[in-house]
C-alpha positions in Angstrom: 115.2 -26.5 -60.4 118.1 -26.0 -57.8 117.3 -25.0 -54.1 119.5 -21.7 -54.7 117.9 -21.1 -57.4 114.2 -21.2 -56.1 116.0 -19.6 -52.6 117.1 -16.5 -55.3 113.7 -16.5 -57.2 111.6 -16.3 -54.5 113.6 -13.2 -53.1 113.6 -11.7 -56.3 109.9 -11.9 -56.5 109.7 -10.5 -53.1 111.6 -7.6 -54.3 109.6 -7.0 -57.3 107.0 -6.7 -54.9 108.3 -4.1 -53.0 109.7 -2.4 -56.2 105.8 -2.1 -57.7 103.9 -1.3 -54.2 107.1 1.7 -53.6 106.2 2.9 -57.0 102.6 2.6 -56.4 103.1 4.6 -53.0 105.8 7.1 -55.0 103.0 7.7 -57.2 100.0 7.6 -55.0 101.6 10.3 -52.8 102.6 12.8 -55.8 106.2 12.5 -53.9 108.7 15.2 -55.4 105.3 15.9 -58.4 106.5 12.4 -60.0 102.8 11.4 -60.6 101.9 15.1 -61.6 105.2 15.1 -64.0 104.6 11.2 -65.7 100.9 11.8 -66.4 101.9 15.6 -68.2 104.3 13.3 -70.5 103.4 11.9 -73.9 105.2 8.7 -72.8 103.6 7.9 -69.5 103.9 4.2 -69.9 107.3 4.3 -70.7 108.5 5.9 -67.2 106.2 4.1 -65.3 108.1 1.2 -66.6 111.2 2.3 -66.4 110.4 3.1 -62.8 109.3 0.1 -61.9 112.2 -1.9 -63.6 114.9 -0.1 -62.1 113.2 0.0 -58.8 112.9 -3.9 -59.3 116.5 -4.5 -60.3 117.4 -2.1 -56.9 114.9 -3.9 -54.3 115.5 -7.2 -55.6 119.3 -6.9 -55.3 118.8 -5.8 -52.2 116.6 -8.6 -51.2 118.3 -11.3 -52.2 121.5 -10.1 -50.6 119.7 -10.0 -47.6 118.5 -13.3 -47.4 122.1 -14.9 -48.5 123.8 -12.9 -45.7 121.2 -14.1 -43.5 121.7 -18.2 -44.5 123.2 -20.1 -41.5 127.0 -21.1 -41.5 128.0 -24.6 -41.9 131.0 -25.1 -40.4 131.6 -28.3 -42.2 132.0 -26.3 -45.3 135.2 -24.9 -44.0 138.1 -26.3 -45.3 140.2 -24.5 -42.8 143.0 -23.4 -45.3 142.4 -19.5 -44.6 144.7 -17.1 -43.8 144.6 -15.2 -40.3 141.9 -13.6 -38.6 142.8 -10.5 -38.6 141.2 -8.0 -40.6 142.7 -6.3 -43.7 141.8 -2.6 -42.2 143.7 -4.0 -38.9 146.8 -4.7 -41.1 146.4 -1.6 -42.8 146.4 0.6 -39.8 148.4 -1.8 -37.8 146.1 -1.7 -34.8 146.4 -5.3 -34.4 150.0 -5.0 -33.0 148.3 -3.2 -30.2 147.9 -5.0 -27.1 145.8 -4.1 -24.0 147.1 -3.8 -20.9 145.6 -3.3 -17.7 146.4 0.7 -16.6 148.4 1.6 -14.2 147.2 3.3 -11.1 148.7 5.4 -8.8 147.5 5.7 -5.0 
């Protein structure tokens, strides 16, 4: 298995563990009366399963995204064929045209 897939699978597993812990805390502390609502239902296992799956999708995606964003930058991968270093929002607002100059002070 490639290293990147192992990396993503590991962090997806961490996200699943966080989701499972979150659901257990939510149900254990009866936050928003979810425990009482789910246990009073006839389809409690579907509700718990869907809560775990949706929390897993959310937290595993967040965990994998954070892990990928924290990967070190390797400059040898940069081919230097990109554009300028001006951010898009600066171009839209035309703030890249502003130049900072020293303030004139009267004595």
